[in-house]
TORKOL-4160 file (C-alpha; in steps of 0.2 Angstrom, whole numbers, padded with zeros to 4 digits, m for minus):
270
<pt num="1" X="0000" Y="0000" Z="0000"/>
<pt num="2" X="0007" Y="0017" Z="m0005"/>
<pt num="3" X="0009" Y="0031" Z="0007"/>
<pt num="4" X="m0005" Y="0041" Z="m0001"/>
<pt num="5" X="m0017" Y="0026" Z="0002"/>
<pt num="6" X="m0012" Y="0025" Z="0020"/>
<pt num="7" X="m0015" Y="0044" Z="0023"/>
<pt num="8" X="m0032" Y="0042" Z="0014"/>
<pt num="9" X="m0037" Y="0027" Z="0025"/>
<pt num="10" X="m0032" Y="0036" Z="0041"/>
<pt num="11" X="m0043" Y="0051" Z="0037"/>
<pt num="12" X="m0058" Y="0040" Z="0034"/>
<pt num="13" X="m0055" Y="0030" Z="0050"/>
<pt num="14" X="m0054" Y="0047" Z="0060"/>
<pt num="15" X="m0070" Y="0053" Z="0052"/>
<pt num="16" X="m0079" Y="0037" Z="0057"/>
<pt num="17" X="m0072" Y="0039" Z="0075"/>
<pt num="18" X="m0078" Y="0057" Z="0076"/>
<pt num="19" X="m0095" Y="0052" Z="0070"/>
<pt num="20" X="m0097" Y="0038" Z="0082"/>
<pt num="21" X="m0093" Y="0050" Z="0097"/>
<pt num="22" X="m0106" Y="0063" Z="0090"/>
<pt num="23" X="m0120" Y="0050" Z="0090"/>
<pt num="24" X="m0117" Y="0042" Z="0106"/>
<pt num="25" X="m0111" Y="0057" Z="0117"/>
<pt num="26" X="m0125" Y="0069" Z="0114"/>
<pt num="27" X="m0143" Y="0070" Z="0118"/>
<pt num="28" X="m0157" Y="0070" Z="0105"/>
<pt num="29" X="m0163" Y="0087" Z="0101"/>
<pt num="30" X="m0181" Y="0091" Z="0104"/>
<pt num="31" X="m0192" Y="0089" Z="0089"/>
<pt num="32" X="m0205" Y="0102" Z="0095"/>
<pt num="33" X="m0202" Y="0121" Z="0097"/>
<pt num="34" X="m0197" Y="0124" Z="0115"/>
<pt num="35" X="m0205" Y="0141" Z="0114"/>
<pt num="36" X="m0222" Y="0133" Z="0112"/>
<pt num="37" X="m0234" Y="0141" Z="0125"/>
<pt num="38" X="m0245" Y="0126" Z="0126"/>
<pt num="39" X="m0231" Y="0115" Z="0133"/>
<pt num="40" X="m0235" Y="0109" Z="0150"/>
<pt num="41" X="m0227" Y="0119" Z="0164"/>
<pt num="42" X="m0222" Y="0113" Z="0182"/>
<pt num="43" X="m0235" Y="0119" Z="0195"/>
<pt num="44" X="m0231" Y="0121" Z="0213"/>
<pt num="45" X="m0246" Y="0114" Z="0223"/>
<pt num="46" X="m0252" Y="0125" Z="0237"/>
<pt num="47" X="m0263" Y="0120" Z="0252"/>
<pt num="48" X="m0281" Y="0121" Z="0249"/>
<pt num="49" X="m0289" Y="0135" Z="0258"/>
<pt num="50" X="m0302" Y="0131" Z="0271"/>
<pt num="51" X="m0320" Y="0133" Z="0264"/>
<pt num="52" X="m0325" Y="0143" Z="0279"/>
<pt num="53" X="m0312" Y="0156" Z="0277"/>
<pt num="54" X="m0314" Y="0166" Z="0261"/>
<pt num="55" X="m0299" Y="0174" Z="0252"/>
<pt num="56" X="m0309" Y="0190" Z="0253"/>
<pt num="57" X="m0303" Y="0191" Z="0271"/>
<pt num="58" X="m0284" Y="0194" Z="0272"/>
<pt num="59" X="m0280" Y="0182" Z="0286"/>
<pt num="60" X="m0262" Y="0186" Z="0289"/>
<pt num="61" X="m0251" Y="0193" Z="0302"/>
<pt num="62" X="m0246" Y="0208" Z="0292"/>
<pt num="63" X="m0263" Y="0216" Z="0288"/>
<pt num="64" X="m0265" Y="0224" Z="0271"/>
<pt num="65" X="m0272" Y="0240" Z="0280"/>
<pt num="66" X="m0274" Y="0248" Z="0296"/>
<pt num="67" X="m0291" Y="0242" Z="0300"/>
<pt num="68" X="m0292" Y="0224" Z="0306"/>
<pt num="69" X="m0302" Y="0213" Z="0318"/>
<pt num="70" X="m0293" Y="0198" Z="0326"/>
<pt num="71" X="m0280" Y="0199" Z="0312"/>
<pt num="72" X="m0293" Y="0198" Z="0298"/>
<pt num="73" X="m0291" Y="0213" Z="0288"/>
<pt num="74" X="m0307" Y="0220" Z="0280"/>
<pt num="75" X="m0307" Y="0223" Z="0261"/>
<pt num="76" X="m0307" Y="0242" Z="0259"/>
<pt num="77" X="m0306" Y="0240" Z="0240"/>
<pt num="78" X="m0325" Y="0236" Z="0242"/>
<pt num="79" X="m0335" Y="0253" Z="0241"/>
<pt num="80" X="m0349" Y="0246" Z="0252"/>
<pt num="81" X="m0337" Y="0240" Z="0265"/>
<pt num="82" X="m0328" Y="0257" Z="0265"/>
<pt num="83" X="m0344" Y="0266" Z="0266"/>
<pt num="84" X="m0349" Y="0256" Z="0282"/>
<pt num="85" X="m0333" Y="0258" Z="0290"/>
<pt num="86" X="m0332" Y="0277" Z="0287"/>
<pt num="87" X="m0350" Y="0278" Z="0295"/>
<pt num="88" X="m0344" Y="0268" Z="0311"/>
<pt num="89" X="m0328" Y="0279" Z="0312"/>
<pt num="90" X="m0338" Y="0295" Z="0311"/>
<pt num="91" X="m0351" Y="0288" Z="0324"/>
<pt num="92" X="m0338" Y="0285" Z="0337"/>
<pt num="93" X="m0327" Y="0301" Z="0333"/>
<pt num="94" X="m0326" Y="0314" Z="0347"/>
<pt num="95" X="m0336" Y="0326" Z="0336"/>
<pt num="96" X="m0351" Y="0314" Z="0338"/>
<pt num="97" X="m0348" Y="0307" Z="0355"/>
<pt num="98" X="m0342" Y="0322" Z="0364"/>
<pt num="99" X="m0336" Y="0312" Z="0378"/>
<pt num="100" X="m0322" Y="0302" Z="0384"/>
<pt num="101" X="m0332" Y="0289" Z="0393"/>
<pt num="102" X="m0326" Y="0275" Z="0381"/>
<pt num="103" X="m0308" Y="0279" Z="0384"/>
<pt num="104" X="m0310" Y="0280" Z="0403"/>
<pt num="105" X="m0319" Y="0263" Z="0403"/>
<pt num="106" X="m0305" Y="0255" Z="0392"/>
<pt num="107" X="m0292" Y="0262" Z="0404"/>
<pt num="108" X="m0302" Y="0254" Z="0419"/>
<pt num="109" X="m0307" Y="0237" Z="0411"/>
<pt num="110" X="m0293" Y="0232" Z="0399"/>
<pt num="111" X="m0281" Y="0227" Z="0412"/>
<pt num="112" X="m0294" Y="0215" Z="0419"/>
<pt num="113" X="m0300" Y="0208" Z="0402"/>
<pt num="114" X="m0284" Y="0207" Z="0392"/>
<pt num="115" X="m0276" Y="0193" Z="0403"/>
<pt num="116" X="m0292" Y="0183" Z="0403"/>
<pt num="117" X="m0294" Y="0183" Z="0384"/>
<pt num="118" X="m0275" Y="0178" Z="0382"/>
<pt num="119" X="m0277" Y="0164" Z="0395"/>
<pt num="120" X="m0292" Y="0157" Z="0384"/>
<pt num="121" X="m0283" Y="0160" Z="0367"/>
<pt num="122" X="m0295" Y="0173" Z="0362"/>
<pt num="123" X="m0289" Y="0187" Z="0351"/>
<pt num="124" X="m0285" Y="0203" Z="0360"/>
<pt num="125" X="m0297" Y="0213" Z="0349"/>
<pt num="126" X="m0312" Y="0205" Z="0358"/>
<pt num="127" X="m0309" Y="0217" Z="0372"/>
<pt num="128" X="m0318" Y="0230" Z="0362"/>
<pt num="129" X="m0335" Y="0220" Z="0363"/>
<pt num="130" X="m0339" Y="0227" Z="0380"/>
<pt num="131" X="m0337" Y="0245" Z="0374"/>
<pt num="132" X="m0348" Y="0242" Z="0359"/>
<pt num="133" X="m0361" Y="0231" Z="0369"/>
<pt num="134" X="m0363" Y="0242" Z="0384"/>
<pt num="135" X="m0358" Y="0259" Z="0375"/>
<pt num="136" X="m0359" Y="0275" Z="0385"/>
<pt num="137" X="m0370" Y="0268" Z="0399"/>
<pt num="138" X="m0372" Y="0251" Z="0407"/>
<pt num="139" X="m0388" Y="0243" Z="0412"/>
<pt num="140" X="m0401" Y="0230" Z="0406"/>
<pt num="141" X="m0407" Y="0230" Z="0388"/>
<pt num="142" X="m0425" Y="0229" Z="0383"/>
<pt num="143" X="m0423" Y="0211" Z="0379"/>
<pt num="144" X="m0415" Y="0208" Z="0396"/>
<pt num="145" X="m0397" Y="0207" Z="0392"/>
<pt num="146" X="m0386" Y="0214" Z="0406"/>
<pt num="147" X="m0368" Y="0218" Z="0410"/>
<pt num="148" X="m0352" Y="0223" Z="0401"/>
<pt num="149" X="m0354" Y="0208" Z="0389"/>
<pt num="150" X="m0373" Y="0210" Z="0388"/>
<pt num="151" X="m0378" Y="0192" Z="0392"/>
<pt num="152" X="m0396" Y="0186" Z="0392"/>
<pt num="153" X="m0400" Y="0177" Z="0408"/>
<pt num="154" X="m0401" Y="0159" Z="0400"/>
<pt num="155" X="m0385" Y="0161" Z="0390"/>
<pt num="156" X="m0376" Y="0168" Z="0406"/>
<pt num="157" X="m0382" Y="0152" Z="0416"/>
<pt num="158" X="m0376" Y="0141" Z="0402"/>
<pt num="159" X="m0358" Y="0147" Z="0404"/>
<pt num="160" X="m0358" Y="0146" Z="0423"/>
<pt num="161" X="m0364" Y="0163" Z="0429"/>
<pt num="162" X="m0377" Y="0164" Z="0443"/>
<pt num="163" X="m0392" Y="0175" Z="0439"/>
<pt num="164" X="m0407" Y="0176" Z="0451"/>
<pt num="165" X="m0411" Y="0176" Z="0469"/>
<pt num="166" X="m0402" Y="0193" Z="0472"/>
<pt num="167" X="m0386" Y="0187" Z="0463"/>
<pt num="168" X="m0381" Y="0193" Z="0445"/>
<pt num="169" X="m0363" Y="0187" Z="0440"/>
<pt num="170" X="m0366" Y="0197" Z="0423"/>
<pt num="171" X="m0361" Y="0212" Z="0433"/>
<pt num="172" X="m0345" Y="0204" Z="0439"/>
<pt num="173" X="m0331" Y="0209" Z="0426"/>
<pt num="174" X="m0320" Y="0194" Z="0429"/>
<pt num="175" X="m0333" Y="0181" Z="0430"/>
<pt num="176" X="m0343" Y="0188" Z="0415"/>
<pt num="177" X="m0327" Y="0189" Z="0404"/>
<pt num="178" X="m0323" Y="0171" Z="0408"/>
<pt num="179" X="m0340" Y="0166" Z="0403"/>
<pt num="180" X="m0338" Y="0177" Z="0387"/>
<pt num="181" X="m0322" Y="0168" Z="0382"/>
<pt num="182" X="m0330" Y="0151" Z="0384"/>
<pt num="183" X="m0344" Y="0157" Z="0373"/>
<pt num="184" X="m0333" Y="0165" Z="0360"/>
<pt num="185" X="m0322" Y="0150" Z="0359"/>
<pt num="186" X="m0337" Y="0139" Z="0355"/>
<pt num="187" X="m0342" Y="0151" Z="0341"/>
<pt num="188" X="m0325" Y="0151" Z="0333"/>
<pt num="189" X="m0325" Y="0132" Z="0333"/>
<pt num="190" X="m0342" Y="0132" Z="0324"/>
<pt num="191" X="m0338" Y="0145" Z="0311"/>
<pt num="192" X="m0319" Y="0144" Z="0310"/>
<pt num="193" X="m0318" Y="0163" Z="0309"/>
<pt num="194" X="m0316" Y="0176" Z="0322"/>
<pt num="195" X="m0326" Y="0189" Z="0312"/>
<pt num="196" X="m0340" Y="0177" Z="0311"/>
<pt num="197" X="m0338" Y="0173" Z="0329"/>
<pt num="198" X="m0340" Y="0191" Z="0333"/>
<pt num="199" X="m0356" Y="0192" Z="0322"/>
<pt num="200" X="m0363" Y="0177" Z="0330"/>
<pt num="201" X="m0360" Y="0184" Z="0347"/>
<pt num="202" X="m0371" Y="0198" Z="0342"/>
<pt num="203" X="m0384" Y="0189" Z="0332"/>
<pt num="204" X="m0384" Y="0171" Z="0339"/>
<pt num="205" X="m0376" Y="0156" Z="0331"/>
<pt num="206" X="m0392" Y="0148" Z="0325"/>
<pt num="207" X="m0398" Y="0164" Z="0316"/>
<pt num="208" X="m0381" Y="0167" Z="0308"/>
<pt num="209" X="m0379" Y="0149" Z="0303"/>
<pt num="210" X="m0396" Y="0150" Z="0294"/>
<pt num="211" X="m0391" Y="0166" Z="0285"/>
<pt num="212" X="m0375" Y="0157" Z="0279"/>
<pt num="213" X="m0385" Y="0143" Z="0272"/>
<pt num="214" X="m0398" Y="0153" Z="0264"/>
<pt num="215" X="m0386" Y="0165" Z="0256"/>
<pt num="216" X="m0373" Y="0152" Z="0253"/>
<pt num="217" X="m0360" Y="0164" Z="0259"/>
<pt num="218" X="m0349" Y="0163" Z="0274"/>
<pt num="219" X="m0339" Y="0180" Z="0272"/>
<pt num="220" X="m0346" Y="0193" Z="0284"/>
<pt num="221" X="m0342" Y="0207" Z="0273"/>
<pt num="222" X="m0352" Y="0200" Z="0259"/>
<pt num="223" X="m0367" Y="0194" Z="0269"/>
<pt num="224" X="m0384" Y="0203" Z="0270"/>
<pt num="225" X="m0387" Y="0204" Z="0289"/>
<pt num="226" X="m0399" Y="0213" Z="0300"/>
<pt num="227" X="m0395" Y="0231" Z="0303"/>
<pt num="228" X="m0387" Y="0229" Z="0320"/>
<pt num="229" X="m0377" Y="0213" Z="0316"/>
<pt num="230" X="m0372" Y="0220" Z="0299"/>
<pt num="231" X="m0364" Y="0235" Z="0308"/>
<pt num="232" X="m0357" Y="0226" Z="0323"/>
<pt num="233" X="m0339" Y="0221" Z="0317"/>
<pt num="234" X="m0337" Y="0238" Z="0309"/>
<pt num="235" X="m0341" Y="0246" Z="0326"/>
<pt num="236" X="m0328" Y="0235" Z="0334"/>
<pt num="237" X="m0315" Y="0240" Z="0321"/>
<pt num="238" X="m0320" Y="0258" Z="0324"/>
<pt num="239" X="m0319" Y="0257" Z="0343"/>
<pt num="240" X="m0302" Y="0249" Z="0341"/>
<pt num="241" X="m0296" Y="0264" Z="0330"/>
<pt num="242" X="m0302" Y="0277" Z="0341"/>
<pt num="243" X="m0294" Y="0269" Z="0356"/>
<pt num="244" X="m0277" Y="0266" Z="0347"/>
<pt num="245" X="m0277" Y="0282" Z="0337"/>
<pt num="246" X="m0287" Y="0294" Z="0346"/>
<pt num="247" X="m0280" Y="0310" Z="0339"/>
<pt num="248" X="m0284" Y="0304" Z="0322"/>
<pt num="249" X="m0303" Y="0304" Z="0327"/>
<pt num="250" X="m0304" Y="0321" Z="0336"/>
<pt num="251" X="m0298" Y="0316" Z="0354"/>
<pt num="252" X="m0284" Y="0329" Z="0355"/>
<pt num="253" X="m0277" Y="0325" Z="0372"/>
<pt num="254" X="m0272" Y="0308" Z="0377"/>
<pt num="255" X="m0260" Y="0298" Z="0387"/>
<pt num="256" X="m0250" Y="0282" Z="0384"/>
<pt num="257" X="m0254" Y="0268" Z="0395"/>
<pt num="258" X="m0245" Y="0251" Z="0396"/>
<pt num="259" X="m0257" Y="0237" Z="0390"/>
<pt num="260" X="m0257" Y="0220" Z="0399"/>
<pt num="261" X="m0251" Y="0211" Z="0384"/>
<pt num="262" X="m0235" Y="0222" Z="0382"/>
<pt num="263" X="m0242" Y="0235" Z="0370"/>
<pt num="264" X="m0245" Y="0253" Z="0372"/>
<pt num="265" X="m0263" Y="0260" Z="0372"/>
<pt num="266" X="m0267" Y="0278" Z="0368"/>
<pt num="267" X="m0281" Y="0284" Z="0379"/>
<pt num="268" X="m0289" Y="0300" Z="0375"/>
<pt num="269" X="m0292" Y="0313" Z="0390"/>
<pt num="270" X="m0301" Y="0327" Z="0381"/>
């Protein structure tokens, strides 16, 4: 074999070897266009939300706005919700109330109520219920509810309070608060929402459950309720606002008090 033939054979062998490596050492190229928008994408599965907690309530430790109840922020992007909240805030402003009775009651009652709520695992915001329920004056309602937590006699007895024969534990701050905690906790177990628990505290669990089933809606802010219950949570949020931000709502003089849960309360002293 001539030298020229040897060179030619070597070149052919080298080309065969290179071709073999190219086939075995590389992956097959896709036959479809990788830019195809219809190609399946990986999706991260998230935990399914509770059917009793609508995404309309921003249940988060970091509220999306300043107005919250029990860590459930109200949706101010809804015009109807905004209107109701503004009405409640105006109703409790110093311009309308012209009194500091609410602040004085808060200063007196919160140090007693707060640790009891905490002991029973009830959100601190429920301490505003006595201010909304009993308002500027304490006494017995037309229906027979009495005390800071406005218990009816039958409900009071159910949760361990003595009513009758010259004794009325509904007027005892500590005992009535303990009873209220037991009741509120049961309401939360039933409705799985602190907002609905507050609404049920005002309207009764049976009535609220009927409304939920009839309207097929379990979001307080979207439900059509009677006038009092429909404004109840808004009044609680408004009460919280004027106690924690008094200057913003016309209470020009206030002092800072040390709350029992380690936070500061602004109590107006106009």
